[in-house]
N, C-alpha and C positions, 0 to 999 in steps of 0.2 A: 506519504506516510498512511500506512493501512491501519483499520480500526480493528483488525485481527490481532487478539493477544500473544506477544512472545512468552512471558512470564506471568503467572497468576499466582498471588500469594493470600491464602485464606486462612485466617486466625492463626496466625504463628506469634509464637510465645517462645523467649528465652530469657533463663534465669541465670545470672552468674553469683553463685553464693546469694548474698543478700539483696543484691543490687537486679531488679528485673530489667533486663534490657531491651524487650520488646514484649509487648502486651495487647494479644489479640489484634496482630496487624492484617489488616487486608490491603492487596495493591497490586495494580495491574500496569505493566510495562507492554504498549503495543508495539508491534514489528515497526522497523523503519522509523522510529520517535528517537528524539534526545528527551529521556526524561529525566529532571533535576530531582534530588532531595535535598532539601535544606533544613536547620534546625541549630538550637544551640549546642554545645558541647556536652554529649552525654545523651542526645537527643534519641540515638539509636540509629542513626542513617548507616554508620560503617557496618554495625551488625547485620542490618537488614541486606545490605550488599553482599555479606559474607556468608549468609545463611543462602542467598542465590547461586553463590558460586562455589558451593560445598565446603568453604573453609569452616564452616559452623554447622551443626547440626541443631536445627530446633529443638525444644522440648515437647511442642504440641505443634499441630495447624498442618497446611499442605501447601505444598508448592507444584504447580504446573508448569511445565516446557511445553510450547508448541500445542498444548490442550491435553498433553501426557504428564501423570504423576510420576513424580520424581524422589529418590530419596538417594541423595548423593554422598558417599561416605568421604569424598576428598576432592580437590579442584580438578583432578585428573579426569573425573567421572562429567563433571561438568563441562571440560572441556570437549569430550567425546561429542557433547549435544550444541557444541559452538560457543561457548560462554567461558569467558577468560577475564581477569582482572589486573587492572594498575593500581597497586596501593598505594596508600602513603608512605611507606618504605620502601626502598629500593631493594628488588629481588631480582639481582643478575650476578653471574660468576664473576667475580672480580678480577680473577687472575686470566679469564679467557679474554679472547679480542670482542671488539664490537661484531664483526660477522659470525662471530660462533654463537654469541648469546642471542643476536637477530633471529638466527636458523636453528636454535636450538630445538630439537626436535621435529625439525623441518629439513633436514639436511638431504643434498641431493647427491644421490651416488649410485655407482653401477658396479656390480659384481663385488660389493663391500668396498669399493674405494670411492671415497667422496671427489664431486667433479667440483674442484675448486671455481672454475670458470663460469660454470652454470649458477652456482652459488654466487659470485660476486656480479653475474648480470642480473639476477632476483634481486641483490642488494641495492644495485643501481637503480632499477624499477622502483624500490621501495622510496629511496632517496626522493626520486624526481617526484614521486607521488606527494611526498609529505613536504618537501622544500626544507628537509634538514639538510645540514652539512657536517658530515661524521666521517672519519676516515676508517675503513674497514677493519685494518689490521691493528688499530690501538688497543691496549688493554683498556677494560671498564676501569679499573681503579685508577689511571692517568687520566679519565674525566671529569669535570666538575658535575656537580649533581644535576644541573640542568639538562648536561648531553645525556646522562645516565637515563634520565627521565625520559629522553627523547628514544633511546635504543629500547625501552621498554614499551612506547607507542609502536615501532616499528615491529617489534617481537610479536606483540598482539595482531597488528595488520598480516604478518608473514604466516600465523596459524589459521589464518580466514574466519578469526573469531566472527559470529553473528551477532552476538550479544558482547558488547566490552563494558564492564563496571568501571569505571574511572571514580578514584577516591582523592580527592584535592590533586589533579593531575597539573595544575599551573602554580601550586603553590612556591615552588622554586626557580621558576621562569620569570626572566625578565619581562618587560613590555613589549619589546618585540617579538622575542619567543613566542608569547602568550599569543598575540596578533596570528603568530602563523600557525599555532596548534590549533586554535579555537577553528582556521581555516580546514584543516584535516579532519577534525569532528565534523565539521558541516560535509567534506566530501564523503566521508564514510556513510552518513545519513543519506546522502546522494546515491550513494552504492546500494541502499538496501538493509545497513547495518544497523543495529539498534544500538542505542547509547544510554547507561543509566549513570548519570553524572553528580557525584556529590562533591558539593562546593561551598566556602563559606563566602565567596564574591558573588553577592547576590546579582549587582549589576551583570557581572558575566553569564552569569543562570539567566537572568531575563532575556540579554542578547541572543543568548545561544540556543536555550531549550524550548520546546515545544509544549511541555507538559513540566508542572512542579508540583511535588508534593512537599506538605510541610509536617514534617515530626515534632513530638515533643514528649519528653519524659516516656519514651518508648512508644509513642500511640501516633497513630498518625490523623491530624488535625485535619486535613483536606488536600485535595487534589484537583488542580484547576489549571486551564490553558494558562501561559505564562502571558499572554495577552491581556488579561484581565488582574494582574498583578504589577505591583510596585515595589519597591524597596522598602517603602514605609508599610504597605500592607503585609508584606512578607515576615516584616521584623515583630509584628504588632501579633499575628498569629504565631509564632513563635515563643512569643512570651507567654502570653494569655493569662497572665495572672498579677494579682499586685502583691505588694509585701504583705507577708504573713504578719499575723498579731503574737508572734512566739518570740519575737525579739526584747529584751529588756530595754528600758528607757536610756536614751543617750544621755550621758554627761560631759559636754565639749570640754576641752582642756580650758584653763583659764588663759583669758586673753594676753596675759603676760607670760603664759609658760615659754622655758626658753626650748631652743633646740637642740635635740637630744640626738639627732643623728642628720647628718648631712654629707650629700655625696654628689661631685662634681666630673662633667666630662668622662664619665665611664664609658668606655669603648670596650669592644672585644669582636671576635668574627662574628658573633649573633647579634649584638645591638650595639646602637650607635648614639653617642654625645646624651647620655642619661643625666638628668640632674634631679635630685630628689632630696627633700626634707621632711622629718617628722618631728613635731614638737613632743616635750614630755605630756605623755597622758593622751595623747591623741591616736586614735585609730586611721591608717590611710589604707583604703582597699586598692588593690592593683588589679584590675581587670583586662580582658583581651581574650582573646580566642585562643585554642590550641594552635602552636606554631608562631605564635606573637612573641615568645622571648621571655614571659613572665618567671617561670620557674628558673630557666638559665640566668637571668638577673638575680634571683633571691639565692641561687647557688653561689653566685660569683662576690653577693655583697656578704655572704659566709664563709667566704674563704674556699668552698669546693671547688671552684673553677677560677681561672684566672683572666684577668682584664689586660688589656693591652696598655690601658691609660685611663688613669681618674685618681680624684683625692676623697677619703674619709674623714670625716671628722666626729666623734662620738663626744658629745659635750661640746667642752673647750678644746678637747685633745685631738692633734690628727693621731689617726693610727694607720697600720698598713694591715690587711687582711692575705698576705701570701698564702696561708694555710688556715685550716678551721680553727687550730690552737690558738693562733693570732687573734680569731675572730673571738674566741671564747674569753680569751684573756682582756679584749677590750670591753666586753660584756655585752657581745652581739650572740644572740642563740637563735636556732630555727629549729622548727617543726616540720620534718619533710611529708611530702605528698602522700608517700606511701609506708603507711607505720610498718606493713610486714617487711617490704623489701628494704627500706633505708631506715627505717625507725627504731624498731625492737627485734631483740633476740626472744623468738616466742618460746623457746624451750627452756629459757632461763627464769629464774624466779623475777618477780616483780620487784623486789629491792634491787637485784644486781642491774636491771635495766635502770632504774632510775639513778644509781650513785655511779655507774659506771665512766660518766663524764667528769665526776668530781671526787675519786678515789681519795685524792689528796685530803679532802675535809674529814675522811673517816677511816685514816690508817695513821698508824704510829709511824716513828723514824723506824726505817728498815722495812717498811711496805707492809706489816701486818696489820690487816681490818681489824678496827674495834665493832666487832659484830653488836655488841649490844648498843653503843652508840647509833651504828647504823639503821637497826632496826626501830630505834626510837623515833629517830629522824625521818626515816621513811614513812612510818605509820601515822605520825603526825603530819606528814604532807599528804599521805592518801584520803586522810580524814577532811582536810581542809578542800581537797577537789572530789571527795566522795567517790572514791573509788570503792565499787563495791564487788566482791566482799572484802572486808579489812583483813587481808591476810598477806603480809609482804612477801611470805615464803611460798606463796602459791606461783604457779607457772603463768606467764602470760597468757599462754595460748588455751588456759583454762576460761578466760575470761571473755564475757561478749565484746563485740567490738567497739561499744563506746565506751567500756571501762578500759577497753587496751589503747582507747585514744587518749583517755586521761591519764592514764600511765606515761603514754608518751609527752602529754603536757608535762606532768611531773618531772620527767627526765630533766628537762629544762628548766622546771621551777625549783630544784633543789636548791640552787642560788639565784638570786634574784638579778635579772637580766635587767640592761638599759635598754637594749632595743631587741623586740622580740619580733621574729618572722615567721609568721605561722601560714604554710602552702597546704591548700584544701583542708582547712580544719576539721571536716566534718565528713571526710569522703566514707561513705560506705557504713553510716551508723543512723539509727533509727530515729524518729522525730523526738522523742523524750531525751534522748544523750544529746541530739543537737541541742534543744534548750539549754542542757546543764553547760557545754561547751561556750554557747553565746554568753552566758552570764560569767562563765569565767573570764572569756577575753573581755567584757566590759569591766570586770572587777580590776583586772590587771592594769588596763588603761587607768581606772579611776585611781590606783595606786602609784601614777605617775611614769608607767613604762610606756616607752614607744612602739607601737604596734604596726606593722607592715602584713596586712592580710591579703593573700592571693586565694581565689575561689572562682570556680567556674559556676556557680549559683549565685546570680545577679542579687536575688533577693536578701542572701547573706551579706555581699557587699554594701548592697542600701540599708541594709537593716541593722547595720554594725558602724558602719564609717563615718568619720566625720568629714572626710574627703575622699574622692575617688580621682585616679589616675588611671587612664585607658592607655595600653601598650599593644600597638599594631606594628607587625613587620620589623620587630626590634627597636622600635622607638616609641618612647612617650608622647602619643599624639593628642590627648586632652585632658584637661583636669575640671572636676565640678566638685564645686564645695556648698556644702550644706548652709552655710553660714551667709550665703547670697542668696541662694533658691533651694527648693528641695531637691533634691537627687531624683533623677527622672531616668526610669530603665530605658525607655525607646530611644532618649539622647546617648546613653552609654552604649546601647546596641548599637545605633547608628555610627558611632565612632569607633567602634570594634570592628565594624563591618567594614568601614570605609567606603561609604556607598557612592563618594565622590571619586576623584582622580585616584588612581592607584602610585602610590609613592614607589621609589626603587626598594628592593627587597634584601636586606641582609640574609647571606647564605647560612642556612642552616638554624635559622630560629626554631625555638620547640619550647 
């Protein structure tokens, strides 16, 4: 490993609307090293990788490659400098063959005619180098995700990339495939290639990388040799905070509170053997990393995705949730993680957004909307949850992010839910709006509503939940109960990162 920098990042910042993804970041990746980036969800790891690879242009700061300032407009510019990326999402031509994808842009031809024999010989060389087993003439869409990931690795090697940015490259691989892949990465280092390795698997990082940079909330916390780190020290650096004093006091449900929601033996292509129950008035936090299956589980509980097996009970009644309509009829409501893409019609009035799932409550026989009654009920609800300004006829896109989020809550509180699933309830809103949402969630629980809360911000989970379930790779792997001992961020993170043995991985957990 050389001490010469391959990439230098100085004072790089990047903002996406209200979210500051990178804040004055400095980092150096040295030639021939495996340099890991670790951090919680939303720490800025992938954004930094995308800046270096030309996928994202920074708002400010400088990037230097081999000592030369660069201003990449797109990934093709970075590829000219020998930089390529293997992202979390598969980026292949699904209708083309493995050979065509691996050699894309590197075709061997003479006089405009492809020399397939020479291309197959090069393909065989790459197979021998990686240890992969892939048939060159199979179409990409016929491969499992793990094999598609292998094709991306071979494509990067075929392009003779000198810096390969790998973003969660082993997330879909089985243990034996992961072992082979990590040997490939080590062989790339031995050939003098440079690897920027982004991963949630901390032990994997420590076993593989030479250097590790810890990021938190868009900032670099520290860079150090991996020999000086342990999974525990990395987790501590990634957290770096205590529970804020912005959460309302918890009111645990009565000890004799009935079970309001029960799920047994839930299975799908994403998760397996999920059991959970929530009592009336209880807030259960569902923690886990991106890819653990949290949101997919929530969507299945809400009927937006289908399970292959499992039983549901709301109160004392067995229910089927084959569709969203079934879930709503059973009293199961869900606040989705993206209000703009999944929750609100931003160009519609606030009142329309709130009453849309409940039109039967404000319509006469024949489908005529009772506008006066609708406005009265919507205004009363907006006042209760403190939407500002209190104007039901305003368009949703005229409101601040925090007030839009309150409208989304109002959409599902127009009628009282029995079970309320809230996915990332404070994403993209300011601190003041967060406090209001926290109070609202706590008040709903005090009214006896069973709440399942998903959040990538552990302080929210710990600050609000009475009990925490940790999901990892499609399974609930740990439970923490506040009535037994105080909820501990470090313990939850250790469970989420799975610093011990890696279990088998369900396909496509997201």
